[in-house]
VOMIKOL-143782 format. One record per residue (C-alpha): residue number from 1; residue in three letters; x, y, z. Coordinates in steps of 0.5 Angstrom, whole numbers, plus 500, padded with zeros to 3 digits. Last residue first. Layout:
<milos>
+-----+-----+------+-------+-----+
:   n : res : east : north :  up :
+-----+-----+------+-------+-----+
: NUM : Ala :    X :     Y :   Z :
...
+-----+-----+------+-------+-----+
</milos>
This chain:
<milos>
+-----+-----+------+-------+-----+
:   n : res : east : north :  up :
+-----+-----+------+-------+-----+
: 431 : Lys :  228 :   739 : 164 :
: 430 : Pro :  233 :   737 : 158 :
: 429 : Gln :  234 :   730 : 157 :
: 428 : Gln :  242 :   729 : 157 :
: 427 : Leu :  241 :   721 : 154 :
: 426 : Ile :  235 :   718 : 151 :
: 425 : Glu :  236 :   710 : 150 :
: 424 : Val :  235 :   705 : 145 :
: 423 : Leu :  237 :   698 : 146 :
: 422 : Leu :  239 :   693 : 141 :
: 421 : Asp :  239 :   686 : 142 :
: 420 : Thr :  233 :   683 : 144 :
: 419 : Gly :  227 :   684 : 139 :
: 418 : Ala :  221 :   688 : 138 :
: 417 : Phe :  220 :   691 : 131 :
: 416 : Arg :  213 :   689 : 129 :
: 415 : Ala :  211 :   690 : 137 :
: 414 : Asp :  214 :   697 : 137 :
: 413 : Ala :  219 :   698 : 142 :
: 412 : Gly :  219 :   702 : 148 :
: 411 : Phe :  213 :   706 : 151 :
: 410 : Gly :  216 :   712 : 154 :
: 409 : Glu :  219 :   714 : 148 :
: 408 : Ala :  217 :   711 : 142 :
: 407 : Trp :  220 :   705 : 138 :
: 406 : Val :  219 :   703 : 131 :
: 405 : Val :  215 :   708 : 128 :
: 404 : Ala :  214 :   707 : 121 :
: 403 : Gly :  216 :   713 : 116 :
: 402 : Asp :  222 :   709 : 113 :
: 401 : Leu :  224 :   707 : 119 :
: 400 : Ser :  222 :   711 : 125 :
: 399 : Leu :  225 :   713 : 132 :
: 398 : Leu :  220 :   717 : 136 :
: 397 : Cys :  222 :   722 : 142 :
: 396 : Val :  216 :   726 : 146 :
: 395 : Arg :  218 :   733 : 146 :
: 394 : Asn :  213 :   734 : 140 :
: 393 : Arg :  207 :   732 : 145 :
: 392 : Asp :  209 :   738 : 150 :
: 391 : Ala :  204 :   743 : 148 :
: 390 : Leu :  199 :   738 : 148 :
: 389 : Pro :  200 :   737 : 155 :
: 388 : Ile :  201 :   729 : 156 :
: 387 : Lys :  196 :   726 : 159 :
: 386 : Ala :  198 :   719 : 158 :
: 385 : Glu :  192 :   717 : 155 :
: 384 : Asn :  192 :   723 : 150 :
: 383 : Leu :  199 :   721 : 148 :
: 382 : Leu :  197 :   714 : 147 :
: 381 : Lys :  191 :   717 : 142 :
: 380 : Lys :  196 :   721 : 138 :
: 379 : Ile :  201 :   715 : 137 :
: 378 : Thr :  195 :   711 : 134 :
: 377 : Lys :  194 :   705 : 137 :
: 376 : Thr :  195 :   698 : 135 :
: 375 : Val :  193 :   692 : 140 :
: 374 : Gly :  196 :   685 : 142 :
: 373 : Arg :  197 :   687 : 149 :
: 372 : Ser :  204 :   684 : 150 :
: 371 : Ala :  207 :   686 : 143 :
: 370 : Phe :  204 :   693 : 143 :
: 369 : Ser :  203 :   696 : 137 :
: 368 : Phe :  204 :   704 : 135 :
: 367 : Thr :  201 :   708 : 130 :
: 366 : Asp :  203 :   715 : 127 :
: 365 : Gly :  197 :   718 : 122 :
: 364 : Glu :  199 :   725 : 123 :
: 363 : Arg :  206 :   726 : 125 :
: 362 : Arg :  210 :   725 : 132 :
: 361 : Ser :  217 :   728 : 133 :
: 360 : Arg :  223 :   725 : 130 :
: 359 : Ala :  229 :   720 : 130 :
: 358 : Cys :  231 :   717 : 124 :
: 357 : Leu :  233 :   711 : 121 :
: 356 : Ala :  233 :   710 : 113 :
: 355 : Asn :  240 :   710 : 113 :
: 354 : Glu :  240 :   704 : 117 :
: 353 : Pro :  237 :   700 : 111 :
: 352 : Thr :  235 :   696 : 115 :
: 351 : Leu :  232 :   696 : 122 :
: 350 : Lys :  229 :   689 : 122 :
: 349 : Ala :  236 :   685 : 124 :
: 348 : Ser :  237 :   690 : 129 :
: 347 : Asp :  231 :   687 : 133 :
: 346 : Leu :  229 :   692 : 138 :
: 345 : Cys :  229 :   692 : 146 :
: 344 : Gly :  224 :   691 : 151 :
: 343 : Ser :  229 :   687 : 155 :
: 342 : Gly :  236 :   685 : 153 :
: 341 : Asp :  239 :   679 : 151 :
: 340 : Glu :  246 :   681 : 150 :
: 339 : Val :  246 :   689 : 148 :
: 338 : Arg :  248 :   693 : 143 :
: 337 : Arg :  247 :   701 : 144 :
: 336 : Leu :  242 :   706 : 140 :
: 335 : Val :  243 :   713 : 143 :
: 334 : Leu :  238 :   718 : 142 :
: 333 : Thr :  241 :   725 : 145 :
: 332 : Gly :  236 :   730 : 148 :
: 331 : Cys :  230 :   733 : 146 :
: 330 : Pro :  232 :   738 : 141 :
: 329 : Thr :  235 :   732 : 138 :
: 328 : Val :  242 :   729 : 137 :
: 327 : Ala :  241 :   722 : 133 :
: 326 : Val :  247 :   717 : 135 :
: 325 : Gly :  247 :   709 : 132 :
: 324 : Asp :  253 :   711 : 127 :
: 323 : Lys :  248 :   716 : 124 :
: 322 : Val :  241 :   717 : 126 :
: 321 : Ala :  238 :   723 : 122 :
: 320 : Ala :  234 :   728 : 126 :
: 319 : Glu :  227 :   731 : 125 :
: 318 : Trp :  223 :   736 : 129 :
: 317 : Pro :  216 :   739 : 130 :
: 316 : Pro :  215 :   745 : 134 :
: 315 : Phe :  214 :   745 : 142 :
: 314 : Val :  207 :   749 : 142 :
: 313 : Ala :  207 :   755 : 146 :
: 312 : Pro :  202 :   755 : 152 :
: 311 : Arg :  195 :   758 : 151 :
: 310 : Ala :  195 :   763 : 157 :
: 309 : Ser :  195 :   760 : 164 :
: 308 : Leu :  191 :   758 : 169 :
: 307 : Arg :  194 :   754 : 175 :
: 306 : Val :  194 :   747 : 179 :
: 305 : Ser :  199 :   745 : 183 :
: 304 : Asp :  203 :   739 : 186 :
: 303 : Gly :  206 :   736 : 179 :
: 302 : Ser :  201 :   738 : 173 :
: 301 : Ala :  194 :   741 : 173 :
: 300 : Phe :  193 :   746 : 168 :
: 299 : Phe :  187 :   750 : 166 :
: 298 : Phe :  188 :   754 : 159 :
: 297 : Leu :  186 :   760 : 157 :
: 296 : Asp :  187 :   763 : 150 :
: 295 : Glu :  179 :   762 : 147 :
: 294 : Gly :  177 :   760 : 154 :
: 293 : Val :  177 :   753 : 158 :
: 292 : Gln :  182 :   749 : 155 :
: 291 : Val :  184 :   743 : 159 :
: 290 : Ala :  191 :   741 : 161 :
: 289 : Gly :  193 :   734 : 164 :
: 288 : Gly :  193 :   731 : 171 :
: 287 : Thr :  189 :   725 : 174 :
: 286 : Gln :  185 :   728 : 180 :
: 285 : Leu :  185 :   736 : 178 :
: 284 : Ala :  185 :   734 : 170 :
: 283 : Thr :  178 :   730 : 172 :
: 282 : Val :  175 :   736 : 176 :
: 281 : Cys :  178 :   741 : 170 :
: 280 : Leu :  174 :   736 : 165 :
: 279 : Leu :  168 :   737 : 170 :
: 278 : Leu :  168 :   744 : 169 :
: 277 : Arg :  168 :   744 : 161 :
: 276 : Lys :  162 :   740 : 161 :
: 275 : Arg :  158 :   744 : 166 :
: 274 : Thr :  159 :   750 : 162 :
: 273 : Leu :  163 :   756 : 165 :
: 272 : Asp :  159 :   762 : 165 :
: 271 : Lys :  162 :   767 : 160 :
: 270 : Glu :  167 :   773 : 161 :
: 269 : Leu :  172 :   768 : 164 :
: 268 : Gln :  178 :   769 : 169 :
: 267 : Arg :  174 :   770 : 175 :
: 266 : Ser :  170 :   764 : 173 :
: 265 : Leu :  175 :   759 : 173 :
: 264 : Ile :  178 :   760 : 180 :
: 263 : Gln :  171 :   760 : 182 :
: 262 : Arg :  169 :   754 : 179 :
: 261 : Leu :  175 :   750 : 181 :
: 260 : Ala :  173 :   752 : 188 :
: 259 : Glu :  166 :   750 : 187 :
: 258 : Arg :  167 :   743 : 184 :
: 257 : Arg :  172 :   742 : 190 :
: 256 : Leu :  167 :   744 : 195 :
: 255 : Ala :  162 :   739 : 192 :
: 254 : Pro :  167 :   733 : 191 :
: 253 : His :  169 :   734 : 199 :
: 252 : Ala :  176 :   736 : 199 :
: 251 : Lys :  182 :   732 : 199 :
: 250 : Gln :  183 :   733 : 192 :
: 249 : Leu :  183 :   741 : 193 :
: 248 : Pro :  188 :   740 : 199 :
: 247 : Ala :  193 :   736 : 195 :
: 246 : Lys :  193 :   740 : 189 :
: 245 : Ala :  196 :   746 : 191 :
: 244 : Trp :  194 :   753 : 188 :
: 243 : Gly :  197 :   757 : 183 :
: 242 : Asp :  201 :   764 : 181 :
: 241 : Gly :  205 :   763 : 188 :
: 240 : Ile :  201 :   758 : 192 :
: 239 : Lys :  194 :   759 : 195 :
: 238 : Ala :  191 :   752 : 198 :
: 237 : Thr :  189 :   755 : 204 :
: 236 : Gln :  186 :   762 : 201 :
: 235 : Leu :  183 :   757 : 196 :
: 234 : Leu :  179 :   753 : 201 :
: 233 : Glu :  177 :   759 : 205 :
: 232 : Glu :  174 :   762 : 198 :
: 231 : Ala :  171 :   755 : 197 :
: 230 : Cys :  167 :   755 : 204 :
: 229 : Leu :  164 :   762 : 202 :
: 228 : Ser :  162 :   759 : 196 :
: 227 : Leu :  159 :   753 : 199 :
: 226 : Tyr :  155 :   757 : 204 :
: 225 : Asp :  152 :   762 : 198 :
: 224 : Ala :  150 :   756 : 194 :
: 223 : Gln :  147 :   753 : 200 :
: 222 : Glu :  143 :   760 : 201 :
: 221 : Arg :  141 :   760 : 194 :
: 220 : Ala :  138 :   753 : 194 :
: 219 : Ala :  134 :   755 : 200 :
: 218 : Asp :  131 :   761 : 197 :
: 217 : Met :  130 :   757 : 190 :
: 216 : Phe :  126 :   752 : 194 :
: 215 : Gly :  122 :   757 : 198 :
: 214 : Ser :  120 :   761 : 192 :
: 213 : Phe :  118 :   754 : 189 :
: 212 : Thr :  112 :   755 : 194 :
: 211 : Glu :  110 :   762 : 192 :
: 210 : Glu :  110 :   760 : 185 :
: 209 : Phe :  106 :   754 : 186 :
: 208 : Ala :  101 :   757 : 190 :
: 207 : Pro :  095 :   753 : 185 :
: 206 : Asn :  099 :   747 : 187 :
: 205 : Leu :  098 :   741 : 182 :
: 204 : Thr :  094 :   745 : 177 :
: 203 : Gln :  099 :   750 : 178 :
: 202 : Phe :  105 :   745 : 176 :
: 201 : Ala :  102 :   745 : 169 :
: 200 : Pro :  101 :   752 : 169 :
: 199 : Val :  108 :   753 : 170 :
: 198 : Ile :  110 :   748 : 165 :
: 197 : His :  105 :   750 : 159 :
: 196 : His :  105 :   758 : 158 :
: 195 : Arg :  111 :   760 : 162 :
: 194 : Ile :  115 :   755 : 160 :
: 193 : Tyr :  114 :   755 : 153 :
: 192 : Asn :  115 :   763 : 153 :
: 191 : Arg :  122 :   761 : 157 :
: 190 : Ser :  124 :   757 : 151 :
: 189 : Tyr :  122 :   762 : 146 :
: 188 : Asp :  118 :   761 : 140 :
: 187 : Asp :  112 :   759 : 144 :
: 186 : Leu :  109 :   765 : 142 :
: 185 : Asp :  104 :   770 : 146 :
: 184 : Asn :  111 :   774 : 149 :
: 183 : Thr :  112 :   776 : 142 :
: 182 : Glu :  106 :   780 : 142 :
: 181 : Asp :  109 :   785 : 147 :
: 180 : His :  103 :   788 : 151 :
: 179 : Val :  103 :   796 : 152 :
: 178 : Trp :  101 :   798 : 159 :
: 177 : Pro :  096 :   802 : 162 :
: 176 : Ile :  095 :   804 : 170 :
: 175 : Ala :  087 :   804 : 172 :
: 174 : Arg :  090 :   803 : 179 :
: 173 : Ala :  086 :   797 : 181 :
: 172 : Thr :  089 :   794 : 174 :
: 171 : Leu :  096 :   796 : 175 :
: 170 : Tyr :  096 :   792 : 182 :
: 169 : Ala :  092 :   786 : 179 :
: 168 : Glu :  097 :   786 : 173 :
: 167 : Val :  103 :   786 : 178 :
: 166 : Glu :  100 :   781 : 183 :
: 165 : Ala :  099 :   776 : 177 :
: 164 : Arg :  106 :   777 : 175 :
: 163 : Thr :  108 :   775 : 181 :
: 162 : Val :  112 :   779 : 187 :
: 161 : Arg :  118 :   777 : 191 :
: 160 : Leu :  123 :   779 : 185 :
: 159 : Leu :  120 :   786 : 184 :
: 158 : Pro :  126 :   790 : 187 :
: 157 : Arg :  131 :   787 : 182 :
: 156 : Ile :  137 :   791 : 183 :
: 155 : Val :  143 :   792 : 178 :
: 154 : Lys :  149 :   795 : 181 :
: 153 : Asp :  153 :   789 : 181 :
: 152 : Arg :  148 :   783 : 180 :
: 151 : Arg :  143 :   784 : 186 :
: 150 : Pro :  136 :   780 : 187 :
: 149 : Leu :  138 :   774 : 184 :
: 148 : Ile :  135 :   770 : 178 :
: 147 : Gly :  134 :   763 : 179 :
: 146 : Ala :  137 :   759 : 185 :
: 145 : Ala :  137 :   753 : 181 :
: 144 : Gly :  143 :   755 : 178 :
: 143 : Arg :  147 :   756 : 184 :
: 142 : Val :  145 :   749 : 186 :
: 141 : Ala :  148 :   746 : 180 :
: 140 : Thr :  145 :   746 : 173 :
: 139 : Gly :  142 :   742 : 167 :
: 138 : Arg :  138 :   744 : 161 :
: 137 : Ala :  131 :   743 : 164 :
: 136 : Leu :  134 :   745 : 171 :
: 135 : Arg :  136 :   752 : 168 :
: 134 : Phe :  129 :   753 : 165 :
: 133 : Leu :  126 :   751 : 171 :
: 132 : Ala :  130 :   756 : 175 :
: 131 : Thr :  129 :   762 : 170 :
: 130 : Glu :  121 :   761 : 169 :
: 129 : Thr :  121 :   761 : 177 :
: 128 : Arg :  125 :   768 : 177 :
: 127 : Asp :  121 :   771 : 172 :
: 126 : Ser :  115 :   769 : 176 :
: 125 : Leu :  118 :   772 : 182 :
: 124 : Thr :  119 :   778 : 178 :
: 123 : His :  124 :   781 : 174 :
: 122 : Ala :  123 :   789 : 173 :
: 121 : Val :  130 :   792 : 173 :
: 120 : Ala :  133 :   797 : 177 :
: 119 : Val :  139 :   800 : 175 :
: 118 : Ala :  143 :   803 : 182 :
: 117 : Asp :  148 :   808 : 183 :
: 116 : Cys :  146 :   812 : 177 :
: 115 : Asp :  151 :   814 : 171 :
: 114 : Ser :  149 :   808 : 167 :
: 113 : Ser :  154 :   804 : 163 :
: 112 : Leu :  153 :   798 : 167 :
: 111 : Phe :  145 :   798 : 165 :
: 110 : Ala :  147 :   799 : 157 :
: 109 : Lys :  152 :   793 : 158 :
: 108 : Tyr :  147 :   789 : 161 :
: 107 : Arg :  142 :   790 : 156 :
: 106 : Leu :  147 :   789 : 150 :
: 105 : Leu :  148 :   782 : 154 :
: 104 : Arg :  141 :   780 : 154 :
: 103 : Gly :  139 :   782 : 147 :
: 102 : Ala :  145 :   778 : 144 :
: 101 : Glu :  142 :   772 : 149 :
: 100 : Glu :  135 :   772 : 146 :
:  99 : Val :  138 :   774 : 139 :
:  98 : Gly :  142 :   767 : 139 :
:  97 : Leu :  149 :   768 : 138 :
:  96 : Lys :  154 :   768 : 133 :
:  95 : His :  158 :   774 : 135 :
:  94 : Lys :  157 :   778 : 129 :
:  93 : Arg :  150 :   775 : 127 :
:  92 : Ala :  148 :   777 : 134 :
:  91 : Tyr :  150 :   784 : 134 :
:  90 : Ser :  147 :   785 : 128 :
:  89 : Ala :  140 :   783 : 130 :
:  88 : Val :  141 :   786 : 137 :
:  87 : Asp :  142 :   793 : 134 :
:  86 : Leu :  141 :   797 : 140 :
:  85 : Arg :  137 :   804 : 140 :
:  84 : Leu :  138 :   807 : 147 :
:  83 : Val :  132 :   812 : 150 :
:  82 : Arg :  133 :   816 : 156 :
:  81 : Cys :  128 :   819 : 160 :
:  80 : Pro :  128 :   824 : 165 :
:  79 : Leu :  121 :   824 : 170 :
:  78 : Arg :  116 :   829 : 170 :
:  77 : Lys :  111 :   823 : 171 :
:  76 : Lys :  107 :   825 : 165 :
:  75 : Glu :  113 :   826 : 161 :
:  74 : Cys :  115 :   819 : 163 :
:  73 : Leu :  109 :   816 : 161 :
:  72 : Ala :  109 :   819 : 154 :
:  71 : Lys :  117 :   817 : 153 :
:  70 : Val :  115 :   810 : 155 :
:  69 : Phe :  109 :   810 : 150 :
:  68 : Thr :  113 :   813 : 144 :
:  67 : Glu :  118 :   807 : 145 :
:  66 : Asp :  113 :   802 : 146 :
:  65 : Arg :  110 :   804 : 139 :
:  64 : Leu :  117 :   805 : 136 :
:  63 : Ala :  118 :   797 : 138 :
:  62 : Glu :  111 :   795 : 135 :
:  61 : Glu :  113 :   799 : 129 :
:  60 : Gly :  119 :   794 : 127 :
:  59 : Arg :  119 :   789 : 132 :
:  58 : Leu :  127 :   787 : 133 :
:  57 : Gln :  130 :   794 : 134 :
:  56 : His :  132 :   793 : 141 :
:  55 : Asn :  129 :   799 : 143 :
:  54 : Leu :  132 :   800 : 151 :
:  53 : His :  128 :   805 : 155 :
:  52 : Leu :  132 :   808 : 161 :
:  51 : Ala :  128 :   812 : 166 :
:  50 : Glu :  130 :   817 : 172 :
:  49 : Leu :  129 :   817 : 179 :
:  48 : Thr :  133 :   821 : 185 :
:  47 : Tyr :  133 :   817 : 191 :
:  46 : Gly :  130 :   819 : 198 :
:  45 : Tyr :  128 :   813 : 201 :
:  44 : Arg :  121 :   814 : 203 :
:  43 : Pro :  120 :   820 : 199 :
:  42 : Gln :  122 :   815 : 193 :
:  41 : Leu :  117 :   809 : 195 :
:  40 : Glu :  111 :   811 : 191 :
:  39 : Cys :  115 :   813 : 184 :
:  38 : Leu :  119 :   807 : 185 :
:  37 : Val :  113 :   803 : 185 :
:  36 : Glu :  110 :   806 : 179 :
:  35 : Leu :  117 :   805 : 175 :
:  34 : Leu :  117 :   798 : 177 :
:  33 : Cys :  109 :   797 : 175 :
:  32 : Val :  111 :   800 : 168 :
:  31 : Ser :  117 :   795 : 168 :
:  30 : Asp :  112 :   789 : 170 :
:  29 : Ala :  106 :   791 : 165 :
:  28 : Gly :  110 :   792 : 159 :
:  27 : Gly :  113 :   799 : 157 :
:  26 : Ser :  120 :   797 : 157 :
:  25 : Val :  122 :   801 : 163 :
:  24 : Ala :  129 :   800 : 166 :
:  23 : Ala :  129 :   804 : 172 :
:  22 : Cys :  135 :   809 : 174 :
:  21 : Val :  136 :   810 : 181 :
:  20 : Ser :  140 :   815 : 184 :
:  19 : Lys :  142 :   816 : 192 :
:  18 : Val :  144 :   809 : 193 :
:  17 : Asp :  148 :   808 : 200 :
:  16 : Cys :  144 :   802 : 201 :
:  15 : Leu :  138 :   801 : 196 :
:  14 : Leu :  138 :   794 : 195 :
:  13 : Gly :  140 :   792 : 202 :
:  12 : Glu :  137 :   785 : 201 :
:  11 : Glu :  133 :   785 : 207 :
:  10 : Glu :  130 :   792 : 206 :
:   9 : Ile :  129 :   792 : 199 :
:   8 : Thr :  126 :   785 : 199 :
:   7 : Ala :  121 :   787 : 205 :
:   6 : Val :  120 :   794 : 201 :
:   5 : Val :  118 :   790 : 195 :
:   4 : Lys :  113 :   785 : 199 :
:   3 : Ser :  110 :   791 : 203 :
:   2 : Ile :  108 :   794 : 196 :
:   1 : Met :  105 :   788 : 194 :
+-----+-----+------+-------+-----+
</milos>
């Protein structure tokens, strides 16, 4: 087993320029094994070593038992041990997260706050397999199928080629005790269900399933890394000002296009972007439009470029009276002009009384009827279909009579008021 750990460290460069290592030790078999291995390899790599125990305060007396066990283990090995107590339940409630997700986020924050050059965690090949299967079940791309990676920031995973069975065999052979978390025996969590039922089912088909699946995950990782490099080159080529040119992104292979957009977005987001949101951005790239990707962050695809920007200032609602066939609006001057046998015009006879006419922005419930198509749609739906950004929708000028839309900029006369003698124009339209 030690040879597998050394191979992982060497091939992944996990301890390059590392002078101090902090081992995350829960007291379970995996983390106790990690600490033992790091102690065994310490003379070889020359790092200083300390332990970090995180008490999630979720299991009452059991959590205190684990804390006591880890302290005693470190005292026996004469290793410094730091204990942090995390209020995971409160954090989950405050941020509307599941307890599992809240615990993961708080652990990672604690790891990054460590003064050590590297924080070693005890994820094994079994954990990596379960993670990849979980992602595949939920839906993932190639990157997700790679499972847990050997390094993230300064967090390293030296046991990533070792199965859980090998860990327990290592400890048993050396009569090294560990504590057992009884929540791992329950199927309440998805990962536990995968561990207890899905992996064993695959192992009935192939007893060496974890080792074999490791090859698949490695291949997925290699492909994701290569795609990532290609996407970086594409983005460098497409970079213009504070955004990226649309044409090179549109012409790229679909897989490369998605990865390029994922990189654009992930650099600005704290959370991983969902596949659904990413696909909306891919569609916007092709057709134009805006997609909200964060609490105050939008992906814009307009003109010849795409960019990320904070929430746009929404153009305010407005209304302007029509007097002598003219309405001065924030979006330009609306003019009603008499013509002979005009196309797409209004019927002046239907626009009475004239003092009931006004030019205005959209309102909730506005509808528009198409004469040629025999259908009626809401103005909201029309603007959605036209890919007009939400912030600019109040710039679209409507002419209404007693609240009913009789004409809409870009769509013409409503079928209910259509005629041939009254042309509507917008003059001096601001850019």
